[in-house]
C-alpha positions in Angstrom: -256.5 -73.2 9.3 -255.5 -74.2 6.7 -254.7 -72.2 3.2 -253.0 -74.1 1.4 -254.4 -76.6 -1.0 -255.7 -80.1 -1.2 -254.2 -83.4 -1.6 -256.6 -83.6 -5.0 -256.1 -80.0 -6.2 -252.1 -80.8 -5.5 -252.7 -84.0 -7.8 -255.0 -81.6 -10.4 -252.0 -79.4 -10.7 -249.5 -82.1 -11.4 -251.2 -84.3 -13.3 -251.2 -81.1 -15.4 -248.0 -80.2 -15.3 -246.5 -83.6 -16.6 -249.4 -83.8 -19.1 -248.7 -80.7 -21.2 -244.5 -81.2 -20.7 -245.3 -84.2 -22.4 -248.0 -83.2 -25.1 -247.3 -79.9 -26.0 -243.4 -78.7 -25.6 -242.4 -75.6 -27.0 -242.0 -77.2 -30.3 -245.9 -78.0 -30.2 -246.8 -74.7 -29.6 -245.0 -73.3 -32.0 -246.2 -75.6 -34.5 -249.8 -74.8 -33.6 -249.3 -71.2 -32.6 -248.2 -70.6 -36.9 -251.0 -73.0 -38.5 -254.0 -71.5 -39.8 -256.2 -71.2 -37.3 -253.6 -72.0 -34.2 -256.3 -74.9 -32.9 -255.2 -78.1 -32.1 -257.9 -81.1 -31.6 -256.1 -83.8 -30.4 -254.6 -81.5 -28.0 -258.0 -80.7 -27.1 -259.5 -83.9 -27.0 -256.2 -85.0 -24.6 -256.7 -82.0 -22.2 -260.7 -82.5 -22.0 -259.9 -86.8 -21.6 -258.2 -85.4 -18.8 -261.0 -83.4 -17.4 -260.2 -80.1 -18.0 -262.9 -78.6 -20.5 -265.2 -80.3 -17.5 -263.4 -78.9 -14.2 -266.1 -76.4 -13.6 -269.5 -78.2 -15.1 -271.9 -79.7 -12.8 -271.9 -83.8 -12.8 -275.3 -83.4 -14.5 -273.7 -82.5 -17.2 -270.7 -84.6 -17.6 -268.4 -82.4 -15.6 -266.6 -83.0 -12.4 -269.1 -80.3 -10.7 -265.5 -78.8 -9.0 -264.9 -74.7 -8.4 -263.4 -71.7 -9.9 -260.3 -72.5 -7.8 -259.7 -76.1 -9.4 -260.1 -74.8 -13.0 -258.0 -71.7 -12.1 -255.4 -73.9 -11.3 -255.3 -76.0 -14.0 -255.2 -72.4 -16.2 -252.0 -72.0 -14.0 -250.0 -75.2 -15.5 -251.4 -74.1 -18.9 -249.9 -70.7 -18.3 -246.6 -71.9 -17.2 -246.2 -74.0 -20.6 -248.1 -71.7 -22.9 -250.3 -74.2 -24.6 -251.9 -73.2 -26.8 -256.1 -73.7 -27.1 -259.4 -72.4 -26.5 -259.2 -72.9 -22.4 -260.2 -69.8 -21.8 -263.2 -69.1 -23.7 -264.9 -72.6 -23.1 -264.4 -71.8 -19.5 -266.2 -68.5 -19.9 -268.6 -69.7 -21.6 -269.8 -72.8 -19.4 -269.5 -70.2 -16.6 -272.3 -68.1 -18.2 -274.6 -71.1 -18.7 -274.1 -72.4 -16.1 -275.3 -69.0 -14.5 -277.9 -68.4 -17.3 -280.2 -70.8 -15.6 -281.1 -71.9 -18.6 -281.3 -76.1 -18.1 -282.3 -76.1 -22.2 -279.0 -75.1 -23.4 -277.2 -76.3 -20.5 -278.1 -79.6 -20.9 -277.5 -79.1 -25.0 -274.1 -77.9 -24.7 -272.1 -78.1 -21.4 -271.8 -81.8 -21.8 -270.2 -81.5 -25.5 -267.9 -78.9 -24.3 -267.2 -81.2 -21.0 -266.2 -83.8 -23.6 -264.1 -81.4 -25.9 -266.8 -82.2 -28.7 -267.9 -78.1 -28.8 -265.6 -75.2 -28.6 -267.6 -72.3 -27.2 -266.6 -68.6 -26.6 -268.2 -65.9 -24.9 -268.4 -62.4 -27.5 -269.1 -59.6 -24.7 -266.1 -56.5 -25.3 -267.4 -54.1 -28.1 -265.3 -51.4 -29.7 -263.2 -48.7 -27.5 -262.1 -51.1 -25.3 -265.5 -50.9 -23.7 -266.3 -54.4 -21.5 -269.1 -52.5 -19.0 -273.1 -54.5 -20.8 -274.8 -51.3 -20.2 -273.4 -49.5 -22.5 -272.9 -52.3 -25.5 -274.2 -51.2 -28.7 -275.1 -54.6 -29.9 -279.3 -54.8 -29.8 -281.3 -57.3 -29.9 -284.6 -57.7 -30.9 -287.3 -60.4 -31.8 -285.1 -63.0 -31.4 -282.3 -61.7 -33.8 -279.1 -59.5 -32.9 -276.9 -56.8 -34.7 -273.9 -55.3 -33.8 -269.9 -56.1 -33.4 -267.8 -57.9 -30.6 -263.9 -57.0 -32.1 -262.4 -59.3 -29.8 -264.1 -63.3 -29.7 -261.8 -65.8 -28.6 -261.2 -68.3 -30.8 -264.2 -67.3 -32.8 -263.1 -68.4 -35.7 -263.7 -72.1 -34.9 -266.1 -71.6 -32.0 -269.3 -73.5 -32.2 -271.7 -71.8 -30.0 -270.7 -68.3 -29.0 -272.5 -66.6 -25.9 -273.5 -62.8 -26.8 -273.6 -60.0 -24.6 -276.3 -57.8 -25.5 -279.1 -55.1 -24.5 -282.9 -55.6 -25.4 -285.6 -53.7 -24.0 -284.9 -55.0 -21.0 -281.5 -54.1 -20.5 -278.4 -56.4 -21.0 -278.1 -60.1 -21.3 -277.1 -63.0 -23.3 -277.8 -64.8 -26.1 -276.8 -67.8 -28.1 -275.7 -67.4 -31.4 -274.4 -71.2 -33.2 -272.0 -71.7 -35.6 -273.2 -70.3 -39.6 -276.2 -68.8 -38.0 -277.9 -66.2 -41.2 -276.2 -63.1 -40.9 -272.6 -63.6 -38.8 -269.7 -63.1 -40.5 -266.5 -64.4 -38.3 -263.2 -62.7 -39.5 -259.7 -64.4 -38.2 -257.8 -61.3 -36.7 -253.6 -61.8 -36.2 -253.1 -61.3 -32.7 -250.1 -60.5 -30.4 -250.4 -63.9 -28.6 -250.8 -66.3 -31.4 -251.2 -68.9 -29.2 -254.8 -67.9 -28.1 -256.8 -66.7 -31.4 -258.7 -63.9 -31.5 -261.1 -63.0 -34.5 -263.8 -59.9 -35.6 -267.1 -61.2 -35.3 -270.3 -59.1 -36.9 -273.9 -59.5 -36.9 -276.5 -58.9 -39.0 -279.6 -59.4 -37.9 -278.8 -63.0 -36.7 -280.4 -65.8 -35.2 -280.1 -65.8 -31.3 -281.5 -67.7 -28.1 -281.5 -65.4 -24.7 -280.5 -67.5 -22.4 -280.3 -64.8 -19.0 -281.3 -61.6 -18.5 -279.6 -58.8 -16.3 -276.1 -58.4 -15.3 -276.2 -61.7 -13.2 -274.5 -64.3 -15.8 -272.5 -61.9 -17.7 -270.8 -60.9 -14.8 -270.2 -64.9 -13.6 -269.0 -65.6 -16.6 -266.9 -62.6 -16.4 -265.4 -62.3 -13.4 -264.3 -66.2 -13.4 -262.2 -64.7 -16.5 -261.0 -62.3 -14.4 -259.5 -64.7 -12.5 -258.6 -67.1 -14.7 -256.4 -64.8 -16.6 -254.8 -63.9 -13.2 -254.6 -67.3 -12.8 -252.6 -67.4 -16.6 -250.6 -64.4 -15.2 -249.2 -65.9 -12.5 -247.7 -69.0 -14.1 -246.8 -67.0 -16.9 -244.5 -64.7 -14.9 -243.4 -68.2 -13.0 -242.0 -69.5 -15.9 -240.2 -66.3 -17.0 -238.7 -66.3 -13.8 -237.4 -69.6 -13.9 -235.8 -69.6 -17.0 -234.2 -66.2 -15.9 -232.4 -67.5 -13.2 -231.3 -71.0 -15.0 -229.9 -68.2 -17.3 -228.4 -66.1 -15.3 -226.3 -68.7 -13.3 -225.2 -69.9 -16.8 -224.8 -67.0 -19.1 -220.6 -65.3 -18.3 -219.7 -62.4 -18.4 -216.2 -61.4 -17.5 -215.3 -64.9 -16.1 -218.5 -65.3 -14.1 -222.1 -65.8 -14.5 -224.3 -62.7 -14.4 -226.5 -64.2 -11.5 -223.2 -62.8 -9.6 -223.5 -59.3 -10.9 -225.4 -56.9 -8.3 -227.9 -55.7 -10.7 -229.0 -58.5 -12.3 -229.3 -60.0 -7.9 -231.7 -56.8 -7.3 -233.7 -57.4 -10.3 -234.9 -61.3 -10.1 -235.3 -60.3 -6.4 -237.8 -58.1 -7.0 -239.9 -59.9 -9.2 -239.6 -63.0 -6.8 -240.7 -60.6 -4.0 -243.8 -59.1 -5.8 -245.1 -62.7 -7.2 -244.6 -64.9 -4.2 -246.9 -62.9 -2.4 -249.8 -62.6 -5.7 -250.3 -66.3 -5.2 -252.8 -65.5 -2.7 -254.7 -62.9 -4.6 -255.5 -64.7 -6.8 -255.8 -68.0 -4.9 -258.6 -66.0 -2.5 -260.0 -64.4 -5.6 -261.0 -67.9 -7.1 -262.2 -68.4 -3.2 -264.7 -65.4 -2.9 -266.0 -66.8 -6.6 -267.8 -69.6 -4.9 -268.1 -69.1 -1.3 -267.8 -65.2 -1.1 -269.9 -63.8 -3.6 -270.3 -60.4 -2.2 -266.4 -59.7 -2.5 -266.5 -61.7 -5.6 -266.8 -58.9 -7.8 -264.2 -56.5 -6.3 -261.7 -59.2 -5.7 -260.9 -60.7 -9.1 -261.2 -57.4 -10.4 -257.5 -56.7 -8.5 -256.2 -60.3 -9.2 -256.7 -59.6 -12.3 -255.4 -56.1 -12.1 -252.5 -56.8 -10.4 -251.6 -60.4 -12.2 -251.6 -59.4 -15.2 -249.2 -55.8 -14.6 -247.0 -58.5 -12.8 -246.3 -60.5 -16.1 -246.3 -57.7 -17.7 -243.3 -56.8 -15.6 -242.2 -59.6 -14.9 -241.3 -60.8 -19.1 -240.4 -57.8 -19.9 -237.4 -57.5 -16.9 -236.6 -61.6 -17.9 -236.6 -59.8 -21.8 -234.1 -57.5 -21.1 -232.0 -60.0 -19.2 -231.2 -63.0 -21.8 -230.0 -59.9 -23.4 -229.9 -59.9 -27.2 -231.1 -63.6 -27.5 -234.5 -62.8 -25.5 -235.6 -60.5 -28.5 -235.4 -63.4 -31.1 -238.0 -65.3 -32.3 -236.2 -68.7 -32.1 -235.9 -68.6 -28.7 -239.0 -69.5 -26.3 -239.4 -66.7 -24.1 -241.6 -64.5 -26.7 -243.9 -66.4 -26.4 -244.6 -65.7 -23.2 -243.8 -62.1 -23.2 -246.5 -62.1 -25.6 -249.3 -63.8 -23.9 -248.8 -60.9 -20.9 -249.9 -58.8 -23.7 -253.0 -60.7 -24.4 -253.6 -61.4 -20.0 -252.9 -57.6 -19.7 -255.6 -56.6 -22.4 -258.4 -59.2 -22.7 -261.6 -58.0 -20.5 -260.0 -54.5 -19.9 -256.8 -52.8 -18.9 -255.4 -52.5 -15.5 -256.6 -49.8 -14.5 -259.8 -50.3 -15.3 -259.8 -52.9 -13.0 -258.5 -50.7 -10.2 -261.4 -48.3 -10.7 -264.0 -50.9 -10.3 -262.4 -52.1 -7.3 -262.4 -48.8 -6.0 -265.9 -48.0 -7.1 -266.8 -51.0 -5.6 -265.3 -50.5 -2.1 -266.9 -46.8 -2.2 -263.8 -45.6 -2.5 
């Protein structure tokens, strides 16, 4: 049995890697993240021309019709390059639209998302780090939604919000369009400046219900967990590579610091943890499409382990760089900040470990 990637998947990764290396070096990352809205429309159009936003969108709606694993491979490369933009937001919104089964909403929005013409996002979590739909306070009634969503990725520029709320029938998903009456979007200054977030308030805002129950929400959330895990793996790998190169050139007492046993051990421990983690998020992505009865648990496990590992790797890398690792001018802090977002968004590691244990019946 072949547990590796297909030739097409390897080509996909290589193509995205070469493109971001050419089009989005860290100088451009910095320029985008320091801009007013943290979004470069030209960069997003370039990714759309590569087909990245449409990778998992059905071919009938202008996408490539591929699987979550292919989308996660793109997330890995974008994470390794610290690429700014609404990739995660659009991916989760697309999965929600596909899972909703609402053909009218799919026909209207999915082609535009695939072409990079529309930015879509998800408004899921609520105050108090609450990510469980059955406890959301946002309510829908008679085609209107009222509530608050404190962490909406790229909410300030989104043309479409997929909002998780509850009505008399329980949890569900509703669509809210940009500029709708009663919709207030407040950009926030987050730690990760490459993925902007906004606080969204809805006050009797017109909305269209596209899915009842938790199924569509959970499919979108689980896809987001896997994509965050893949992003974390790419970011952690980049931090490790940067630190190895630095340790081989930085000298103390007449020799590279890579010769010191303490440095060797820390780098070896990170590498030993990182390498087997690759198969965890690969399997979680595979399960999303092929082993659905296990998908929810494996998405939770992948998110918990990989984002914790990214956080630890970024901290070790910063410490081994010494004073330079803590400076604004050195690029390492870009991934340090990204690790904080990956760890927090959609729930912390402890929350998902508890979910995984509950799902396993422990």
